[in-house]
Steps between C-alpha positions, in 0.01 A plus 500: 500500500301779336146571606183601308247664719153519332285785624120495437195705600481325837821678598333832462191380680710393792606865533137613515492630141154453335628362168242239425309548178178521707659795689573675176142450372356633827722801485368572150148487625556726799709743295212533255246573773730774637461677164113507505373763266161669569338519161161644620353581831349158502767278337867410497748358260818300569762457234782244544744349253330160588135603520250781493200540738185710457235559769183689529594611854783735574610382844724191491423327831629182648342292780770593749732756348459847357650595263471164321810276558473128466697260728491224250376420148202311642378821656521681172307230315241493781466875471426474126247220560321686785460811287404336175132574554311750706557863571876486455562341159863428406615378160860384439672456167842329506770606258550138396321174577830360626502772769155403612598134511801581721302705745232233528760222531702683762192516715486117516866395471860606508548644157807465271447747214759337276356151545150631434621675192635179364175311571306764304762487219429125461131582487552736216717240325208257512276762352696489177293204387194720474388621165551872569799704603371641827795320676736756355320790666479306830870422478594862430281612797656236736851620416391863539359420841824335617700803385268734687528280811879504476517884487257535793692244706813707453313807635377304798844353592652847496252598781601219736713606795792283621482406875856408578715177537392197703752359741404143418575544133816695577620206717417259216695702248802525741521157648323258261581660171810670631497834313715648778790250463543458129843461331634472140378140483136556611248733339132566549252606228154616609257418214223747579167421336350810668499832341573664833854535656420390853787246503750776435452645843678197646796529269606865536823415685595202290779508234328499159768273354371211721120571511286611213125543435351393166158655438409232254133636448610861498524781764281784601611838359784355298450578132793275411329195673135528401226301682431151356132400542365197332514122484802274476416132506628380160467139607117529500359259249326788307798725474659359192172487323431865570849599398455324167190698413704784353277744692734727691217639715474161672864515626524871565508455874710184526796555722737323269503803272506758781812342644682613187454871588794475750795269581343383838419155379838445337676652806325246724623196310850639460510518881357148536763366260796621703486249792281266708210683652216450759162659470308675789140584426341781698148607443454359145179303439677264260204529262478412132551849364876468523537127454749506209743729676486285822534181298825620350636598839424160658612293199833697486811281541624725783178489705574341840188539725205714577394635838138615538396770749127424551205716609384433860132594513407360845646421832523121458800349318291350221332832420733592223525474119817295479313197350321717243827666401667160443202404271549813295881449500456151356356644192839666426669161472460290190334154528841323495640736764248426789765303684724810475229708652458262802871505567567871440213665694597563861240306714251684727684390815794712386298791369351813664238763439594829341371665811337359809121507529351824636127492590 
């Protein structure tokens, strides 16, 4: 039986790579402060693609670090708040309101830029009922903000250093997925939703005829496979209405159209059509942003079962996200396929974490 191994951001996180969107935003902030420009003896200026900062005081100080480097986004926002009034006055201007929203949101919650983009897009859609055309300007700025974030994210990911393979994952690949004992009748396709090539470090000694990697959302530093960054839930009740508007700016960053830039999407379903296959999910959040793609995988006639590798965040057996992942997974099955989901998802008792918990 063929196997489809779905690789998500949790896979990179398990290797110690700081690939969360919040990590990216914090990097942008700290990189900006490294480039502090002394304008006058008594002032400084910071210019970043995401924001600009002006101050009437030239020394950029931090409560515990000098030069200024923030350990988290909360520290950055507190710094701005503490120095809003008084002797050190700091003023910040964000490149786009969407950037400000993301930084504020990342301080309170785990942030998904693509999901937040779609929420803002729906807000702009609702503005169309107003008497003026300000929504057009807001929509253009929202799309420009996402394009800027995409290009900056690529810069950030190129700076991340790979830390080596993990024995637990190597054992899983060898013994559970069986990449070291494949034959002409069994093949493995790694469907990599990450832009990074971490997974390839495990496959260097494998015959490429049996094991392949599909970078369905693009690959870093590969001009023939550009990065796909946007939203892809075409089953959302608002999607069809938005598409019928005949306003292309609304659908500029929908993944459906970006998939057409390469053959990755078609290659995936050509592979799935060859034989029965089972799915292994490693580090993917199973969120709504890719619901249509996942729906077609799990509704495929050749789909056999799905094995979840959950995240263990505590020492106790119940301190994991298996239950949450099955909730997310259920949204990939149509209403009349819920029984199929309950019979095809490998139960918790026969599942394991991607890596064991490390305090």
